[in-house]
C-alpha positions in Angstrom: 22.7 12.3 -16.3 21.9 9.2 -14.1 23.2 8.9 -10.6 24.9 5.6 -9.4 23.6 4.3 -6.2 26.9 2.9 -5.7 29.5 1.0 -7.7 28.1 0.2 -11.2 24.3 0.7 -10.2 22.4 3.2 -12.3 19.3 4.4 -10.5 17.2 5.1 -13.6 17.6 1.3 -14.4 15.3 0.7 -11.4 12.4 2.7 -12.6 9.5 1.4 -14.2 7.9 3.1 -17.4 5.5 5.9 -16.2 1.9 5.6 -17.0 0.0 8.8 -18.2 -3.5 9.4 -17.3 -4.8 9.6 -20.7 -3.5 6.3 -21.8 -5.7 3.5 -22.7 -6.3 1.0 -19.9 -6.0 -2.5 -21.3 -8.6 -4.0 -18.8 -8.7 -7.5 -20.2 -4.8 -7.8 -19.9 -4.8 -6.4 -16.5 -7.4 -8.9 -15.4 -5.4 -11.7 -17.0 -2.2 -10.7 -15.1 -4.0 -10.2 -11.8 -6.0 -13.7 -12.3 -2.5 -15.5 -12.5 -0.8 -13.6 -9.9 -0.8 -16.6 -7.6 1.5 -18.3 -10.4 5.4 -17.7 -9.3 6.1 -16.4 -13.0 4.7 -14.4 -15.6 6.5 -14.4 -18.9 5.7 -11.5 -21.3 7.2 -12.1 -24.9 6.6 -10.2 -28.2 8.9 -8.0 -30.4 9.6 -4.4 -29.8 6.7 -1.9 -30.0 4.1 -4.2 -28.6 3.8 -2.3 -25.1 5.2 -5.1 -23.1 6.7 -3.0 -20.3 3.8 -0.7 -20.3 1.2 -3.0 -19.8 3.0 -4.6 -16.7 3.5 -1.0 -15.4 -0.2 -0.3 -16.0 -1.0 -3.4 -14.0 1.3 -2.4 -11.3 -0.3 1.1 -10.9 -3.9 -0.4 -11.2 -3.5 -2.6 -8.6 -1.1 -0.7 -6.4 1.4 -3.4 -6.2 4.7 -3.3 -4.4 7.2 -3.8 -7.0 11.0 -3.7 -7.7 12.0 -3.4 -11.3 15.2 -3.7 -13.3 15.6 -2.7 -16.9 18.2 -5.0 -18.1 21.0 -4.4 -20.7 24.0 -5.7 -21.9 26.2 -4.3 -19.2 24.2 -6.3 -16.6 25.1 -9.5 -18.5 27.1 -11.2 -15.8 26.1 -12.7 -12.4 28.0 -10.4 -10.1 26.4 -7.3 -11.6 23.0 -8.8 -11.9 23.1 -9.4 -8.2 24.1 -5.9 -7.4 21.2 -4.6 -9.4 19.0 -7.1 -7.6 20.0 -6.1 -4.3 19.5 -2.2 -5.2 16.1 -3.2 -6.5 14.9 -4.9 -3.3 16.3 -2.2 -1.2 13.9 0.2 -2.8 11.0 -1.5 -1.6 12.1 -3.5 1.7 15.0 -2.7 4.0 16.9 -5.9 4.4 15.8 -7.7 7.8 19.1 -9.6 7.3 22.3 -8.9 5.7 23.6 -12.3 4.6 22.3 -12.3 0.7 23.6 -8.6 0.2 26.9 -9.5 1.8 27.4 -12.3 -0.4 26.1 -10.6 -3.6 29.1 -7.9 -2.9 31.8 -10.3 -2.0 34.8 -10.5 -4.1 34.2 -14.3 -4.6 30.5 -15.4 -4.8 29.5 -18.7 -3.0 27.7 -21.3 -5.1 24.4 -20.7 -6.6 22.9 -23.3 -4.2 23.8 -21.1 -1.4 23.0 -17.8 -3.0 19.5 -18.8 -3.9 18.9 -20.4 -0.4 19.9 -17.5 1.3 17.8 -15.1 -0.9 14.7 -17.4 -0.7 14.9 -17.5 3.1 15.2 -13.6 3.3 12.3 -13.1 0.9 10.2 -15.5 2.9 10.7 -13.5 6.0 9.4 -10.3 4.4 5.9 -9.5 5.5 4.6 -7.9 2.3 3.9 -9.4 -1.0 5.7 -8.0 -4.0 6.4 -8.1 -7.7 9.8 -8.4 -9.2 10.0 -7.4 -12.8 13.2 -8.2 -15.1 12.6 -6.0 -18.1 14.4 -6.8 -21.4 15.6 -10.2 -20.5 16.6 -10.8 -23.9 19.9 -8.9 -23.2 20.9 -11.8 -20.8 23.2 -14.3 -22.2 24.9 -15.6 -18.9 24.1 -19.1 -18.3 24.7 -18.4 -14.8 22.0 -15.9 -14.4 19.6 -18.4 -16.3 20.3 -21.0 -13.8 20.0 -18.6 -10.8 16.5 -17.5 -12.1 15.7 -21.5 -12.6 16.7 -22.1 -9.1 14.8 -19.3 -7.5 11.6 -20.6 -9.4 12.2 -24.2 -8.2 10.7 -23.4 -4.6 9.7 -19.8 -5.0 8.3 -18.0 -2.0 4.4 -17.2 -2.2 5.0 -13.5 -1.4 7.1 -12.8 -4.5 5.8 -12.8 -8.1 8.4 -12.8 -11.0 7.7 -11.0 -14.1 10.1 -11.6 -16.9 9.7 -9.3 -20.1 11.6 -10.3 -23.3 11.5 -10.1 -27.0 12.1 -13.9 -27.4 11.7 -16.9 -25.1 14.5 -17.0 -22.3 16.5 -20.1 -22.0 14.6 -21.1 -18.9 13.0 -24.3 -17.9 9.7 -23.2 -19.3 8.4 -26.4 -20.2 8.9 -27.7 -16.5 7.2 -24.4 -15.4 4.1 -25.1 -17.7 3.9 -28.7 -16.6 3.7 -27.9 -13.1 1.2 -24.7 -13.8 3.6 -22.3 -12.4 3.8 -19.8 -15.1 1.4 -17.3 -16.9 2.3 -16.2 -20.5 1.3 -13.0 -22.4 2.3 -13.0 -26.0 2.0 -10.9 -29.1 -1.4 -11.9 -30.0 -2.9 -10.8 -26.5 -0.8 -7.6 -26.7 -2.2 -6.6 -30.3 -4.8 -4.0 -30.4 -8.0 -5.5 -31.2 -10.6 -3.5 -33.4 -12.5 -2.8 -30.5 -9.5 -1.4 -28.4 -8.6 0.9 -31.5 -12.3 2.2 -31.4 -12.3 3.0 -27.9 -8.9 4.7 -27.9 -9.8 6.9 -30.9 -6.7 7.9 -32.6 -4.5 7.0 -29.4 -2.6 3.9 -29.1 0.3 2.6 -27.2 
């Protein structure tokens, strides 16, 4: 049974999918992801069964990227719990230099979104290393406050953070704005589908 880190945090929701040694490496997709890592956001959208989470996990492992991963579900569908998971995920890779955002996230009454996002962005900016933050199964998120929180983070994203959102459908974020400013990379069903060459290389094995 999963152990809680504290409060409502389930430790296993902070783990990315494991990548086995005998899996077919999707080299072209990994190259595409790496080529666009300078952009603040990667959006991966496809129905269930297309290996969305696994290809991101492959990329992270292949490139040895520092990463924080949150597997979302209906229980994380409100801003206070989402922020608790975000703090728990970030702590797995960086001990916070400051405690302001973490204190705010755990407060009984949250400050405004502007204060939350400004504080978080400044604390991330102060971190020395680059990292990838993955929000998996984002289709479970219905809370408008969480969507707005993500939109605010992506207004002035720190260069040392790359956000990956994995979803079965387009999230209700400001995607047209991100596209207009070339700040988003998108991986979709057509790219995730196996080609005949992939199937030939993998023999009888698929993911």
